[in-house]
HTML snippet that shows the backbone in 3Dmol.js (N, CA, C, O; Angstrom):
<script src="https://3Dmol.org/build/3Dmol-min.js"></script>
<div id="view" style="width:600px;height:400px;position:relative"></div>
<script>
const pdb = `
ATOM      1  N   MET A   1     -73.580-155.991  87.386  1.00  0.00           N
ATOM      2  CA  MET A   1     -73.718-157.183  86.572  1.00  0.00           C
ATOM      3  C   MET A   1     -72.321-157.608  86.123  1.00  0.00           C
ATOM      4  O   MET A   1     -71.533-156.777  85.670  1.00  0.00           O
ATOM      5  N   ARG A   2     -72.019-158.877  86.244  1.00  0.00           N
ATOM      6  CA  ARG A   2     -70.733-159.434  85.808  1.00  0.00           C
ATOM      7  C   ARG A   2     -70.956-160.208  84.512  1.00  0.00           C
ATOM      8  O   ARG A   2     -71.858-161.040  84.417  1.00  0.00           O
ATOM      9  N   ILE A   3     -70.121-159.918  83.519  1.00  0.00           N
ATOM     10  CA  ILE A   3     -70.253-160.502  82.190  1.00  0.00           C
ATOM     11  C   ILE A   3     -68.963-161.211  81.817  1.00  0.00           C
ATOM     12  O   ILE A   3     -67.871-160.701  82.066  1.00  0.00           O
ATOM     13  N   LEU A   4     -69.093-162.395  81.217  1.00  0.00           N
ATOM     14  CA  LEU A   4     -67.961-163.124  80.675  1.00  0.00           C
ATOM     15  C   LEU A   4     -68.015-163.047  79.153  1.00  0.00           C
ATOM     16  O   LEU A   4     -69.010-163.433  78.541  1.00  0.00           O
ATOM     17  N   ILE A   5     -66.951-162.550  78.552  1.00  0.00           N
ATOM     18  CA  ILE A   5     -66.812-162.513  77.104  1.00  0.00           C
ATOM     19  C   ILE A   5     -65.905-163.675  76.714  1.00  0.00           C
ATOM     20  O   ILE A   5     -64.809-163.810  77.258  1.00  0.00           O
ATOM     21  N   VAL A   6     -66.342-164.507  75.787  1.00  0.00           N
ATOM     22  CA  VAL A   6     -65.513-165.599  75.274  1.00  0.00           C
ATOM     23  C   VAL A   6     -65.359-165.338  73.777  1.00  0.00           C
ATOM     24  O   VAL A   6     -66.251-165.633  72.981  1.00  0.00           O
ATOM     25  N   GLU A   7     -64.206-164.780  73.417  1.00  0.00           N
ATOM     26  CA  GLU A   7     -63.951-164.334  72.045  1.00  0.00           C
ATOM     27  C   GLU A   7     -62.463-164.488  71.766  1.00  0.00           C
ATOM     28  O   GLU A   7     -61.636-163.983  72.525  1.00  0.00           O
ATOM     29  N   ASP A   8     -62.115-165.178  70.689  1.00  0.00           N
ATOM     30  CA  ASP A   8     -60.711-165.436  70.384  1.00  0.00           C
ATOM     31  C   ASP A   8     -60.074-164.412  69.447  1.00  0.00           C
ATOM     32  O   ASP A   8     -58.864-164.475  69.227  1.00  0.00           O
ATOM     33  N   THR A   9     -60.825-163.487  68.894  1.00  0.00           N
ATOM     34  CA  THR A   9     -60.275-162.458  68.032  1.00  0.00           C
ATOM     35  C   THR A   9     -59.950-161.230  68.895  1.00  0.00           C
ATOM     36  O   THR A   9     -60.857-160.586  69.423  1.00  0.00           O
ATOM     37  N   PRO A  10     -58.660-160.907  69.037  1.00  0.00           N
ATOM     38  CA  PRO A  10     -58.265-159.855  69.983  1.00  0.00           C
ATOM     39  C   PRO A  10     -58.949-158.503  69.781  1.00  0.00           C
ATOM     40  O   PRO A  10     -59.412-157.909  70.755  1.00  0.00           O
ATOM     41  N   ASP A  11     -59.028-158.001  68.556  1.00  0.00           N
ATOM     42  CA  ASP A  11     -59.622-156.680  68.382  1.00  0.00           C
ATOM     43  C   ASP A  11     -61.117-156.664  68.693  1.00  0.00           C
ATOM     44  O   ASP A  11     -61.630-155.669  69.205  1.00  0.00           O
ATOM     45  N   VAL A  12     -61.810-157.740  68.393  1.00  0.00           N
ATOM     46  CA  VAL A  12     -63.245-157.835  68.709  1.00  0.00           C
ATOM     47  C   VAL A  12     -63.431-157.923  70.229  1.00  0.00           C
ATOM     48  O   VAL A  12     -64.262-157.214  70.798  1.00  0.00           O
ATOM     49  N   GLY A  13     -62.659-158.789  70.877  1.00  0.00           N
ATOM     50  CA  GLY A  13     -62.748-158.928  72.330  1.00  0.00           C
ATOM     51  C   GLY A  13     -62.434-157.631  73.050  1.00  0.00           C
ATOM     52  O   GLY A  13     -63.142-157.245  73.981  1.00  0.00           O
ATOM     53  N   GLU A  14     -61.371-156.952  72.623  1.00  0.00           N
ATOM     54  CA  GLU A  14     -60.988-155.687  73.247  1.00  0.00           C
ATOM     55  C   GLU A  14     -62.088-154.641  73.093  1.00  0.00           C
ATOM     56  O   GLU A  14     -62.374-153.903  74.035  1.00  0.00           O
ATOM     57  N   ALA A  15     -62.700-154.572  71.930  1.00  0.00           N
ATOM     58  CA  ALA A  15     -63.759-153.589  71.696  1.00  0.00           C
ATOM     59  C   ALA A  15     -64.983-153.861  72.572  1.00  0.00           C
ATOM     60  O   ALA A  15     -65.564-152.937  73.142  1.00  0.00           O
ATOM     61  N   ILE A  16     -65.367-155.127  72.676  1.00  0.00           N
ATOM     62  CA  ILE A  16     -66.532-155.480  73.504  1.00  0.00           C
ATOM     63  C   ILE A  16     -66.260-155.174  74.971  1.00  0.00           C
ATOM     64  O   ILE A  16     -67.095-154.585  75.657  1.00  0.00           O
ATOM     65  N   VAL A  17     -65.080-155.581  75.447  1.00  0.00           N
ATOM     66  CA  VAL A  17     -64.717-155.348  76.849  1.00  0.00           C
ATOM     67  C   VAL A  17     -64.655-153.847  77.138  1.00  0.00           C
ATOM     68  O   VAL A  17     -65.162-153.398  78.166  1.00  0.00           O
ATOM     69  N   ALA A  18     -64.044-153.072  76.249  1.00  0.00           N
ATOM     70  CA  ALA A  18     -63.926-151.629  76.467  1.00  0.00           C
ATOM     71  C   ALA A  18     -65.302-150.969  76.546  1.00  0.00           C
ATOM     72  O   ALA A  18     -65.555-150.154  77.434  1.00  0.00           O
ATOM     73  N   TRP A  19     -66.175-151.317  75.630  1.00  0.00           N
ATOM     74  CA  TRP A  19     -67.496-150.691  75.617  1.00  0.00           C
ATOM     75  C   TRP A  19     -68.307-151.063  76.859  1.00  0.00           C
ATOM     76  O   TRP A  19     -68.895-150.195  77.504  1.00  0.00           O
ATOM     77  N   LEU A  20     -68.338-152.356  77.191  1.00  0.00           N
ATOM     78  CA  LEU A  20     -69.114-152.777  78.361  1.00  0.00           C
ATOM     79  C   LEU A  20     -68.547-152.211  79.654  1.00  0.00           C
ATOM     80  O   LEU A  20     -69.302-151.861  80.561  1.00  0.00           O
ATOM     81  N   SER A  21     -67.235-152.118  79.747  1.00  0.00           N
ATOM     82  CA  SER A  21     -66.608-151.531  80.936  1.00  0.00           C
ATOM     83  C   SER A  21     -66.946-150.044  81.048  1.00  0.00           C
ATOM     84  O   SER A  21     -67.211-149.541  82.140  1.00  0.00           O
ATOM     85  N   ARG A  22     -66.934-149.350  79.918  1.00  0.00           N
ATOM     86  CA  ARG A  22     -67.262-147.921  79.911  1.00  0.00           C
ATOM     87  C   ARG A  22     -68.667-147.642  80.412  1.00  0.00           C
ATOM     88  O   ARG A  22     -68.903-146.621  81.058  1.00  0.00           O
ATOM     89  N   VAL A  23     -69.598-148.533  80.126  1.00  0.00           N
ATOM     90  CA  VAL A  23     -70.980-148.305  80.566  1.00  0.00           C
ATOM     91  C   VAL A  23     -71.257-148.906  81.939  1.00  0.00           C
ATOM     92  O   VAL A  23     -72.403-148.921  82.390  1.00  0.00           O
ATOM     93  N   GLY A  24     -70.205-149.407  82.613  1.00  0.00           N
ATOM     94  CA  GLY A  24     -70.336-149.752  84.019  1.00  0.00           C
ATOM     95  C   GLY A  24     -70.425-151.218  84.389  1.00  0.00           C
ATOM     96  O   GLY A  24     -70.693-151.534  85.548  1.00  0.00           O
ATOM     97  N   TYR A  25     -70.211-152.122  83.454  1.00  0.00           N
ATOM     98  CA  TYR A  25     -70.288-153.542  83.767  1.00  0.00           C
ATOM     99  C   TYR A  25     -68.921-154.079  84.191  1.00  0.00           C
ATOM    100  O   TYR A  25     -67.885-153.587  83.745  1.00  0.00           O
ATOM    101  N   ALA A  26     -68.933-155.088  85.053  1.00  0.00           N
ATOM    102  CA  ALA A  26     -67.718-155.830  85.404  1.00  0.00           C
ATOM    103  C   ALA A  26     -67.552-156.908  84.338  1.00  0.00           C
ATOM    104  O   ALA A  26     -68.430-157.754  84.165  1.00  0.00           O
ATOM    105  N   VAL A  27     -66.430-156.880  83.627  1.00  0.00           N
ATOM    106  CA  VAL A  27     -66.261-157.751  82.465  1.00  0.00           C
ATOM    107  C   VAL A  27     -64.979-158.563  82.595  1.00  0.00           C
ATOM    108  O   VAL A  27     -63.917-158.022  82.902  1.00  0.00           O
ATOM    109  N   ASP A  28     -65.089-159.870  82.357  1.00  0.00           N
ATOM    110  CA  ASP A  28     -63.940-160.754  82.239  1.00  0.00           C
ATOM    111  C   ASP A  28     -63.911-161.265  80.805  1.00  0.00           C
ATOM    112  O   ASP A  28     -64.952-161.431  80.169  1.00  0.00           O
ATOM    113  N   TRP A  29     -62.709-161.511  80.309  1.00  0.00           N
ATOM    114  CA  TRP A  29     -62.549-161.931  78.912  1.00  0.00           C
ATOM    115  C   TRP A  29     -61.653-163.151  78.846  1.00  0.00           C
ATOM    116  O   TRP A  29     -60.554-163.158  79.402  1.00  0.00           O
ATOM    117  N   GLN A  30     -62.126-164.184  78.162  1.00  0.00           N
ATOM    118  CA  GLN A  30     -61.346-165.385  77.906  1.00  0.00           C
ATOM    119  C   GLN A  30     -61.285-165.599  76.398  1.00  0.00           C
ATOM    120  O   GLN A  30     -62.231-165.286  75.676  1.00  0.00           O
ATOM    121  N   MET A  31     -60.159-166.136  75.933  1.00  0.00           N
ATOM    122  CA  MET A  31     -59.980-166.341  74.494  1.00  0.00           C
ATOM    123  C   MET A  31     -60.152-167.795  74.071  1.00  0.00           C
ATOM    124  O   MET A  31     -60.080-168.101  72.881  1.00  0.00           O
ATOM    125  N   THR A  32     -60.378-168.694  75.026  1.00  0.00           N
ATOM    126  CA  THR A  32     -60.568-170.112  74.702  1.00  0.00           C
ATOM    127  C   THR A  32     -61.735-170.673  75.502  1.00  0.00           C
ATOM    128  O   THR A  32     -62.131-170.121  76.529  1.00  0.00           O
ATOM    129  N   GLY A  33     -62.269-171.766  75.015  1.00  0.00           N
ATOM    130  CA  GLY A  33     -63.322-172.451  75.750  1.00  0.00           C
ATOM    131  C   GLY A  33     -62.820-173.004  77.081  1.00  0.00           C
ATOM    132  O   GLY A  33     -63.527-172.958  78.088  1.00  0.00           O
ATOM    133  N   GLU A  34     -61.603-173.525  77.076  1.00  0.00           N
ATOM    134  CA  GLU A  34     -61.010-174.035  78.331  1.00  0.00           C
ATOM    135  C   GLU A  34     -60.856-172.910  79.346  1.00  0.00           C
ATOM    136  O   GLU A  34     -61.153-173.087  80.527  1.00  0.00           O
ATOM    137  N   GLY A  35     -60.393-171.757  78.884  1.00  0.00           N
ATOM    138  CA  GLY A  35     -60.259-170.608  79.782  1.00  0.00           C
ATOM    139  C   GLY A  35     -61.601-170.176  80.339  1.00  0.00           C
ATOM    140  O   GLY A  35     -61.713-169.827  81.514  1.00  0.00           O
ATOM    141  N   ALA A  36     -62.617-170.199  79.491  1.00  0.00           N
ATOM    142  CA  ALA A  36     -63.969-169.849  79.940  1.00  0.00           C
ATOM    143  C   ALA A  36     -64.467-170.839  80.980  1.00  0.00           C
ATOM    144  O   ALA A  36     -65.056-170.450  81.989  1.00  0.00           O
ATOM    145  N   ARG A  37     -64.230-172.114  80.730  1.00  0.00           N
ATOM    146  CA  ARG A  37     -64.669-173.142  81.686  1.00  0.00           C
ATOM    147  C   ARG A  37     -63.970-172.959  83.031  1.00  0.00           C
ATOM    148  O   ARG A  37     -64.593-173.097  84.083  1.00  0.00           O
ATOM    149  N   ASP A  38     -62.672-172.647  82.994  1.00  0.00           N
ATOM    150  CA  ASP A  38     -61.929-172.388  84.229  1.00  0.00           C
ATOM    151  C   ASP A  38     -62.495-171.182  84.971  1.00  0.00           C
ATOM    152  O   ASP A  38     -62.665-171.220  86.189  1.00  0.00           O
ATOM    153  N   ALA A  39     -62.786-170.108  84.231  1.00  0.00           N
ATOM    154  CA  ALA A  39     -63.351-168.907  84.850  1.00  0.00           C
ATOM    155  C   ALA A  39     -64.706-169.201  85.478  1.00  0.00           C
ATOM    156  O   ALA A  39     -65.019-168.704  86.560  1.00  0.00           O
ATOM    157  N   LEU A  40     -65.505-170.006  84.796  1.00  0.00           N
ATOM    158  CA  LEU A  40     -66.844-170.345  85.311  1.00  0.00           C
ATOM    159  C   LEU A  40     -66.784-171.230  86.553  1.00  0.00           C
ATOM    160  O   LEU A  40     -67.735-171.272  87.333  1.00  0.00           O
ATOM    161  N   ASN A  41     -65.676-171.934  86.737  1.00  0.00           N
ATOM    162  CA  ASN A  41     -65.515-172.761  87.930  1.00  0.00           C
ATOM    163  C   ASN A  41     -65.237-171.941  89.181  1.00  0.00           C
ATOM    164  O   ASN A  41     -65.451-172.421  90.294  1.00  0.00           O
ATOM    165  N   VAL A  42     -64.760-170.701  89.012  1.00  0.00           N
ATOM    166  CA  VAL A  42     -64.420-169.885  90.180  1.00  0.00           C
ATOM    167  C   VAL A  42     -65.261-168.622  90.320  1.00  0.00           C
ATOM    168  O   VAL A  42     -65.185-167.942  91.344  1.00  0.00           O
ATOM    169  N   GLN A  43     -66.054-168.301  89.316  1.00  0.00           N
ATOM    170  CA  GLN A  43     -66.838-167.064  89.332  1.00  0.00           C
ATOM    171  C   GLN A  43     -68.199-167.318  88.695  1.00  0.00           C
ATOM    172  O   GLN A  43     -68.307-168.059  87.718  1.00  0.00           O
ATOM    173  N   SER A  44     -69.230-166.701  89.251  1.00  0.00           N
ATOM    174  CA  SER A  44     -70.542-166.790  88.603  1.00  0.00           C
ATOM    175  C   SER A  44     -70.746-165.526  87.755  1.00  0.00           C
ATOM    176  O   SER A  44     -70.245-164.450  88.082  1.00  0.00           O
ATOM    177  N   TYR A  45     -71.484-165.686  86.677  1.00  0.00           N
ATOM    178  CA  TYR A  45     -71.718-164.591  85.733  1.00  0.00           C
ATOM    179  C   TYR A  45     -73.205-164.426  85.494  1.00  0.00           C
ATOM    180  O   TYR A  45     -73.967-165.392  85.505  1.00  0.00           O
ATOM    181  N   ASP A  46     -73.601-163.184  85.279  1.00  0.00           N
ATOM    182  CA  ASP A  46     -74.987-162.877  84.944  1.00  0.00           C
ATOM    183  C   ASP A  46     -75.251-163.058  83.456  1.00  0.00           C
ATOM    184  O   ASP A  46     -76.383-163.315  83.044  1.00  0.00           O
ATOM    185  N   LEU A  47     -74.198-162.922  82.653  1.00  0.00           N
ATOM    186  CA  LEU A  47     -74.327-163.010  81.202  1.00  0.00           C
ATOM    187  C   LEU A  47     -73.029-163.542  80.618  1.00  0.00           C
ATOM    188  O   LEU A  47     -71.943-163.171  81.064  1.00  0.00           O
ATOM    189  N   ILE A  48     -73.139-164.412  79.619  1.00  0.00           N
ATOM    190  CA  ILE A  48     -71.973-164.886  78.880  1.00  0.00           C
ATOM    191  C   ILE A  48     -72.194-164.552  77.412  1.00  0.00           C
ATOM    192  O   ILE A  48     -73.203-164.935  76.819  1.00  0.00           O
ATOM    193  N   ILE A  49     -71.241-163.836  76.838  1.00  0.00           N
ATOM    194  CA  ILE A  49     -71.253-163.570  75.399  1.00  0.00           C
ATOM    195  C   ILE A  49     -70.247-164.537  74.809  1.00  0.00           C
ATOM    196  O   ILE A  49     -69.044-164.416  75.043  1.00  0.00           O
ATOM    197  N   LEU A  50     -70.742-165.497  74.042  1.00  0.00           N
ATOM    198  CA  LEU A  50     -69.961-166.664  73.649  1.00  0.00           C
ATOM    199  C   LEU A  50     -69.795-166.757  72.147  1.00  0.00           C
ATOM    200  O   LEU A  50     -70.773-166.853  71.406  1.00  0.00           O
ATOM    201  N   ASP A  51     -68.548-166.727  71.704  1.00  0.00           N
ATOM    202  CA  ASP A  51     -68.211-166.962  70.295  1.00  0.00           C
ATOM    203  C   ASP A  51     -68.416-168.452  70.019  1.00  0.00           C
ATOM    204  O   ASP A  51     -68.112-169.281  70.876  1.00  0.00           O
ATOM    205  N   VAL A  52     -68.922-168.802  68.850  1.00  0.00           N
ATOM    206  CA  VAL A  52     -69.148-170.215  68.561  1.00  0.00           C
ATOM    207  C   VAL A  52     -67.951-170.888  67.902  1.00  0.00           C
ATOM    208  O   VAL A  52     -67.853-172.115  67.916  1.00  0.00           O
ATOM    209  N   MET A  53     -67.041-170.111  67.325  1.00  0.00           N
ATOM    210  CA  MET A  53     -65.870-170.700  66.666  1.00  0.00           C
ATOM    211  C   MET A  53     -64.619-170.373  67.471  1.00  0.00           C
ATOM    212  O   MET A  53     -63.937-169.385  67.199  1.00  0.00           O
ATOM    213  N   LEU A  54     -64.328-171.202  68.454  1.00  0.00           N
ATOM    214  CA  LEU A  54     -63.163-171.021  69.313  1.00  0.00           C
ATOM    215  C   LEU A  54     -62.085-172.024  68.923  1.00  0.00           C
ATOM    216  O   LEU A  54     -62.386-173.034  68.286  1.00  0.00           O
ATOM    217  N   PRO A  55     -60.841-171.765  69.293  1.00  0.00           N
ATOM    218  CA  PRO A  55     -59.756-172.638  68.851  1.00  0.00           C
ATOM    219  C   PRO A  55     -59.732-174.032  69.475  1.00  0.00           C
ATOM    220  O   PRO A  55     -59.174-174.955  68.881  1.00  0.00           O
ATOM    221  N   ASP A  56     -60.319-174.205  70.649  1.00  0.00           N
ATOM    222  CA  ASP A  56     -60.248-175.516  71.304  1.00  0.00           C
ATOM    223  C   ASP A  56     -61.619-176.178  71.401  1.00  0.00           C
ATOM    224  O   ASP A  56     -61.846-177.214  70.775  1.00  0.00           O
ATOM    225  N   ILE A  57     -62.516-175.611  72.157  1.00  0.00           N
ATOM    226  CA  ILE A  57     -63.874-176.135  72.308  1.00  0.00           C
ATOM    227  C   ILE A  57     -64.805-175.154  71.600  1.00  0.00           C
ATOM    228  O   ILE A  57     -64.787-173.964  71.912  1.00  0.00           O
ATOM    229  N   ASP A  58     -65.612-175.624  70.662  1.00  0.00           N
ATOM    230  CA  ASP A  58     -66.513-174.676  70.002  1.00  0.00           C
ATOM    231  C   ASP A  58     -67.586-174.216  70.982  1.00  0.00           C
ATOM    232  O   ASP A  58     -67.902-174.906  71.951  1.00  0.00           O
ATOM    233  N   GLY A  59     -68.134-173.049  70.712  1.00  0.00           N
ATOM    234  CA  GLY A  59     -69.093-172.446  71.617  1.00  0.00           C
ATOM    235  C   GLY A  59     -70.330-173.283  71.856  1.00  0.00           C
ATOM    236  O   GLY A  59     -70.882-173.259  72.955  1.00  0.00           O
ATOM    237  N   PHE A  60     -70.784-174.030  70.847  1.00  0.00           N
ATOM    238  CA  PHE A  60     -71.959-174.884  71.012  1.00  0.00           C
ATOM    239  C   PHE A  60     -71.690-176.003  72.017  1.00  0.00           C
ATOM    240  O   PHE A  60     -72.545-176.323  72.843  1.00  0.00           O
ATOM    241  N   THR A  61     -70.499-176.593  71.940  1.00  0.00           N
ATOM    242  CA  THR A  61     -70.132-177.650  72.884  1.00  0.00           C
ATOM    243  C   THR A  61     -70.033-177.095  74.295  1.00  0.00           C
ATOM    244  O   THR A  61     -70.535-177.698  75.244  1.00  0.00           O
ATOM    245  N   LEU A  62     -69.384-175.941  74.432  1.00  0.00           N
ATOM    246  CA  LEU A  62     -69.259-175.316  75.749  1.00  0.00           C
ATOM    247  C   LEU A  62     -70.623-174.982  76.316  1.00  0.00           C
ATOM    248  O   LEU A  62     -70.869-175.216  77.499  1.00  0.00           O
ATOM    249  N   LEU A  63     -71.509-174.443  75.507  1.00  0.00           N
ATOM    250  CA  LEU A  63     -72.860-174.122  75.969  1.00  0.00           C
ATOM    251  C   LEU A  63     -73.588-175.397  76.421  1.00  0.00           C
ATOM    252  O   LEU A  63     -74.255-175.397  77.456  1.00  0.00           O
ATOM    253  N   GLY A  64     -73.460-176.463  75.659  1.00  0.00           N
ATOM    254  CA  GLY A  64     -74.074-177.733  76.064  1.00  0.00           C
ATOM    255  C   GLY A  64     -73.554-178.228  77.399  1.00  0.00           C
ATOM    256  O   GLY A  64     -74.318-178.738  78.218  1.00  0.00           O
ATOM    257  N   GLN A  65     -72.249-178.079  77.621  1.00  0.00           N
ATOM    258  CA  GLN A  65     -71.668-178.489  78.893  1.00  0.00           C
ATOM    259  C   GLN A  65     -72.178-177.625  80.039  1.00  0.00           C
ATOM    260  O   GLN A  65     -72.409-178.126  81.140  1.00  0.00           O
ATOM    261  N   LEU A  66     -72.351-176.347  79.790  1.00  0.00           N
ATOM    262  CA  LEU A  66     -72.867-175.442  80.831  1.00  0.00           C
ATOM    263  C   LEU A  66     -74.307-175.769  81.193  1.00  0.00           C
ATOM    264  O   LEU A  66     -74.701-175.673  82.355  1.00  0.00           O
ATOM    265  N   ARG A  67     -75.076-176.149  80.207  1.00  0.00           N
ATOM    266  CA  ARG A  67     -76.484-176.453  80.448  1.00  0.00           C
ATOM    267  C   ARG A  67     -76.687-177.813  81.128  1.00  0.00           C
ATOM    268  O   ARG A  67     -77.709-178.036  81.777  1.00  0.00           O
ATOM    269  N   ALA A  68     -75.724-178.712  80.978  1.00  0.00           N
ATOM    270  CA  ALA A  68     -75.864-180.068  81.537  1.00  0.00           C
ATOM    271  C   ALA A  68     -75.755-180.068  83.043  1.00  0.00           C
ATOM    272  O   ALA A  68     -75.851-181.123  83.669  1.00  0.00           O
TER     273      ALA A  68
END
`;
const viewer = $3Dmol.createViewer("view");
viewer.addModel(pdb, "pdb");
viewer.setStyle({}, {cartoon: {color: "spectrum"}});
viewer.zoomTo();
viewer.render();
</script>
């Protein structure tokens, strides 16, 4: 399973990525909504863990764009 983490707080993102990687998941991490959108343009994901308060595009807006 490939998972995309979208989290702008470094210690939180690192902890999530470390734990999911330890239990065997392929994990990519982006710190901005733009970075997440770029990653989604080149890779498909089974799960996205999305922070709602990002520095550029808030998570709700990004989710709406993904669903459209």
